[in-house]
C-alpha positions as CSV (number, residue, x, y, z in Angstrom):
1,X,-95.2,-66.6,17.3
2,X,-94.3,-66.7,13.6
3,X,-94.3,-63.0,13.4
4,X,-91.9,-62.8,16.4
5,X,-89.4,-65.1,14.7
6,X,-89.6,-63.1,11.5
7,X,-88.8,-59.8,13.4
8,X,-86.0,-61.5,15.4
9,X,-84.3,-62.8,12.2
10,X,-84.4,-59.4,10.6
11,X,-82.8,-57.8,13.7
12,X,-80.0,-60.4,13.6
13,X,-79.3,-59.7,10.0
14,X,-79.1,-56.0,10.6
15,X,-76.8,-56.4,13.5
16,X,-74.5,-58.7,11.5
17,X,-74.3,-56.1,8.7
18,X,-73.4,-53.4,11.2
19,X,-70.7,-55.6,12.7
20,X,-69.1,-56.3,9.3
21,X,-69.0,-52.6,8.5
22,X,-71.3,-52.6,5.5
23,X,-74.9,-52.7,4.7
24,X,-76.4,-55.5,2.8
25,X,-75.4,-55.4,-0.8
26,X,-72.4,-53.0,-0.2
27,X,-68.8,-53.9,-1.3
28,X,-66.0,-54.4,1.2
29,X,-63.0,-51.9,1.2
30,X,-60.7,-54.4,-0.4
31,X,-63.3,-54.7,-3.2
32,X,-63.4,-50.9,-3.9
33,X,-61.5,-49.2,-6.8
34,X,-59.6,-47.0,-4.4
35,X,-58.1,-49.9,-2.7
36,X,-57.1,-51.6,-6.0
37,X,-55.5,-48.3,-7.2
38,X,-53.5,-48.0,-4.0
39,X,-52.2,-51.5,-4.4
40,X,-51.3,-50.8,-8.0
41,X,-49.4,-47.6,-7.0
42,X,-47.5,-49.4,-4.3
43,X,-46.4,-52.0,-6.9
44,X,-45.2,-49.3,-9.3
45,X,-43.3,-47.6,-6.5
46,X,-41.5,-50.8,-5.7
47,X,-40.6,-51.2,-9.4
48,X,-39.3,-47.6,-9.6
49,X,-37.1,-48.0,-6.5
50,X,-35.7,-51.2,-7.9
51,X,-34.8,-49.4,-11.2
52,X,-33.2,-46.5,-9.2
53,X,-31.0,-49.0,-7.3
54,X,-30.0,-50.6,-10.6
55,X,-29.0,-47.2,-12.1
56,X,-27.0,-46.2,-9.0
57,X,-25.2,-49.6,-9.0
58,X,-24.3,-49.2,-12.7
59,X,-23.0,-45.6,-12.2
60,X,-20.8,-46.8,-9.4
61,X,-19.5,-49.6,-11.5
62,X,-18.6,-47.2,-14.3
63,X,-16.8,-44.8,-11.9
64,X,-14.8,-47.7,-10.4
65,X,-13.8,-48.9,-13.9
66,X,-12.7,-45.4,-14.9
67,X,-10.4,-45.2,-11.8
68,X,-9.1,-48.6,-12.5
69,X,-8.2,-47.7,-16.1
70,X,-6.5,-44.4,-14.9
71,X,-9.0,-42.3,-16.7
72,X,-8.0,-38.6,-16.0
73,X,-10.9,-36.4,-15.4
74,X,-10.1,-32.8,-16.4
75,X,-10.9,-30.3,-13.7
76,X,-13.4,-27.6,-14.5
77,X,-11.9,-24.2,-15.2
78,X,-13.6,-21.3,-13.6
79,X,-12.7,-17.9,-15.1
80,X,-12.7,-15.2,-12.5
81,X,-13.0,-11.7,-13.9
82,X,-9.8,-9.7,-13.1
83,X,-10.4,-6.2,-11.9
84,X,-8.2,-3.7,-13.8
85,X,-6.2,-1.4,-11.7
86,X,-5.5,2.1,-12.8
87,X,-1.9,3.2,-12.1
88,X,-1.5,6.2,-9.8
89,X,-0.1,9.3,-11.5
90,X,3.6,9.5,-11.2
91,X,4.7,12.1,-8.7
92,X,6.9,14.9,-10.0
93,X,8.8,17.4,-8.0
94,X,7.2,20.8,-8.1
95,X,10.1,23.0,-9.0
96,X,7.9,26.0,-9.9
97,X,6.4,26.1,-6.4
98,X,9.9,25.8,-4.8
99,X,11.3,28.5,-7.0
100,X,8.8,31.1,-5.7
101,X,9.6,30.4,-2.1
102,X,13.3,30.4,-2.8
103,X,13.1,33.9,-4.2
104,X,11.4,35.1,-1.0
105,X,14.0,33.3,1.1
106,X,17.1,34.5,-0.7
107,X,15.8,38.1,-0.6
108,X,15.1,38.1,3.2
109,X,16.2,41.3,5.0
110,X,17.2,39.9,8.4
111,X,17.6,36.7,10.4
112,X,14.0,36.7,11.6
113,X,12.8,36.8,8.0
114,X,15.2,34.1,7.0
115,X,14.0,31.7,9.7
116,X,10.4,32.4,8.9
117,X,10.8,31.9,5.1
118,X,13.0,28.9,5.4
119,X,10.2,26.5,6.4
120,X,8.6,26.9,2.9
121,X,11.6,25.3,1.1
122,X,12.0,22.1,3.2
123,X,12.3,19.0,1.1
124,X,10.0,16.2,2.2
125,X,11.2,13.6,-0.3
126,X,14.8,13.5,-1.3
127,X,14.2,10.8,-3.9
128,X,11.6,13.0,-5.7
129,X,14.0,16.0,-5.6
130,X,17.0,14.0,-6.9
131,X,14.9,12.5,-9.7
132,X,14.5,16.0,-11.1
133,X,18.0,17.3,-10.2
134,X,21.4,16.9,-12.0
135,X,24.9,16.6,-10.7
136,X,26.5,19.9,-11.2
137,X,30.1,21.0,-11.8
138,X,31.9,22.7,-8.9
139,X,31.9,26.1,-10.6
140,X,28.1,26.3,-10.3
141,X,28.4,26.4,-6.5
142,X,30.5,29.6,-6.5
143,X,27.8,31.6,-4.7
144,X,28.1,29.5,-1.6
145,X,32.0,29.4,-1.4
146,X,33.3,30.5,1.9
147,X,33.5,29.7,5.6
148,X,30.3,29.8,7.7
149,X,29.5,29.3,11.4
150,X,26.3,29.3,13.4
151,X,23.8,27.1,15.2
152,X,21.5,24.3,14.0
153,X,18.1,23.7,15.5
154,X,16.1,20.5,15.4
155,X,12.5,20.2,14.1
156,X,11.2,21.1,17.6
157,X,13.2,24.4,17.4
158,X,15.6,23.2,20.1
159,X,19.3,23.9,19.7
160,X,20.8,20.8,18.1
161,X,24.5,21.7,17.6
162,X,27.0,24.4,16.7
163,X,27.9,24.1,13.0
164,X,30.9,24.9,10.8
165,X,30.7,24.7,7.0
166,X,33.7,25.5,4.7
167,X,33.6,25.2,0.9
168,X,36.3,26.4,-1.4
169,X,37.2,25.9,-5.0
170,X,40.7,24.6,-5.7
171,X,42.2,24.7,-9.3
172,X,43.4,21.5,-10.9
173,X,46.4,21.2,-13.2
174,X,44.1,20.5,-16.2
175,X,42.4,23.9,-15.8
176,X,39.3,22.5,-14.0
177,X,38.5,23.0,-10.4
178,X,37.4,20.8,-7.6
179,X,35.7,21.6,-4.2
180,X,37.5,21.2,-1.0
181,X,36.0,21.7,2.4
182,X,34.5,20.4,5.6
183,X,31.3,20.1,7.6
184,X,31.4,19.8,11.4
185,X,28.9,19.7,14.2
186,X,29.7,20.3,17.8
187,X,27.7,19.7,21.0
188,X,29.0,21.0,24.3
189,X,32.4,21.5,22.8
190,X,32.6,17.9,21.5
191,X,32.6,17.1,17.8
192,X,29.6,14.9,16.9
193,X,30.0,14.9,13.2
194,X,33.0,15.6,11.0
195,X,33.3,15.3,7.2
196,X,36.2,16.5,5.0
197,X,35.8,16.3,1.3
198,X,37.5,16.9,-2.1
199,X,35.3,16.4,-5.0
200,X,34.6,17.4,-8.6
201,X,30.9,17.0,-8.2
202,X,29.8,18.7,-5.0
203,X,26.1,18.2,-5.3
204,X,22.8,18.7,-7.2
205,X,20.8,21.5,-8.6
206,X,17.3,21.4,-10.1
207,X,17.2,23.5,-13.2
208,X,15.9,27.0,-12.6
209,X,16.0,26.9,-8.8
210,X,18.2,28.9,-6.5
211,X,19.2,26.3,-4.0
212,X,21.9,23.6,-3.8
213,X,21.8,20.1,-2.4
214,X,25.2,18.7,-1.5
215,X,26.3,15.3,-0.4
216,X,30.0,16.0,0.1
217,X,31.1,12.8,1.8
218,X,29.0,10.5,-0.4
219,X,27.2,9.3,2.7
220,X,23.5,9.3,3.6
221,X,23.5,12.9,4.9
222,X,22.5,15.8,2.6
223,X,22.7,19.6,3.0
224,X,20.2,21.9,1.3
225,X,21.9,25.3,1.0
226,X,20.8,28.9,0.1
227,X,22.8,32.1,0.1
228,X,20.9,35.1,1.4
229,X,22.1,38.1,-0.7
230,X,21.7,41.0,1.7
231,X,22.9,39.3,4.9
232,X,25.5,37.1,3.3
233,X,24.2,34.2,5.4
234,X,24.1,30.5,4.5
235,X,20.9,28.9,5.4
236,X,19.2,25.6,4.8
237,X,18.4,22.1,6.1
238,X,20.3,18.9,7.0
239,X,18.7,15.6,6.0
240,X,19.3,12.0,6.5
241,X,18.3,9.3,4.0
242,X,17.5,5.9,5.5
243,X,18.4,2.5,3.9
244,X,14.8,2.3,2.8
245,X,15.0,5.7,1.1
246,X,12.9,7.6,3.6
247,X,13.8,11.3,4.2
248,X,14.4,12.5,7.7
249,X,14.9,16.2,8.5
250,X,17.6,16.5,11.2
251,X,17.4,20.3,11.6
252,X,17.7,23.8,10.1
253,X,20.4,26.4,10.4
254,X,21.3,30.0,9.7
255,X,25.1,30.5,9.4
256,X,27.1,33.7,9.3
257,X,30.1,34.1,6.9
258,X,33.3,34.4,9.0
259,X,36.0,34.6,6.3
260,X,34.8,37.8,4.7
261,X,33.8,41.1,6.4
């Protein structure tokens, strides 16, 4: 009986140790170093958070005082590198190229050659041409004096109008001369353009070239003229210059001289 009681008490103590989560002589979790370190870290974290809140509050107070005292904060200046642009080369009228084609045109042998060679002397940019040209005295235009008639064709080679051009030199009392003449276009018998002129500066010439550019009425219309030696024809282009300075080709023409046979 005594032995039975001893065994029973031992079993009860073992069960009690199992229920409390530790064996006899073991420390509880709260008594371990790990638990104590965890509690200490939590306390330090609470202190750090409190310090952070204090710093944030102080910074906010400083900013509010600065605004209240009208403290001006200078904006940061950011320097952005500027890309350097290289200017495009200035365009220059190619008088040498034009001169070669002019020689071929003015030495054409017949109307077919004139029409074929004329396309090579068309001016694409009047501004570029005029920048290289000079206003020229009337006497320099002597090769194209006379009366000429013929047809003008548009850029699509369709008949645009019948054309009359008359240019003559008239002496002045001071020994100089001025140009007097007219330019007219007709369509179905009706005059669509008429310009009479008297001027001391008939137009422009680029030095060394064989052609003439006249602007007799001082308007936005220009006439590029060439005298064909063998056929005595006057040929060239009619241009219009827009308000924006753009060049528009109206048409080309080959005119026969009618005042000299």
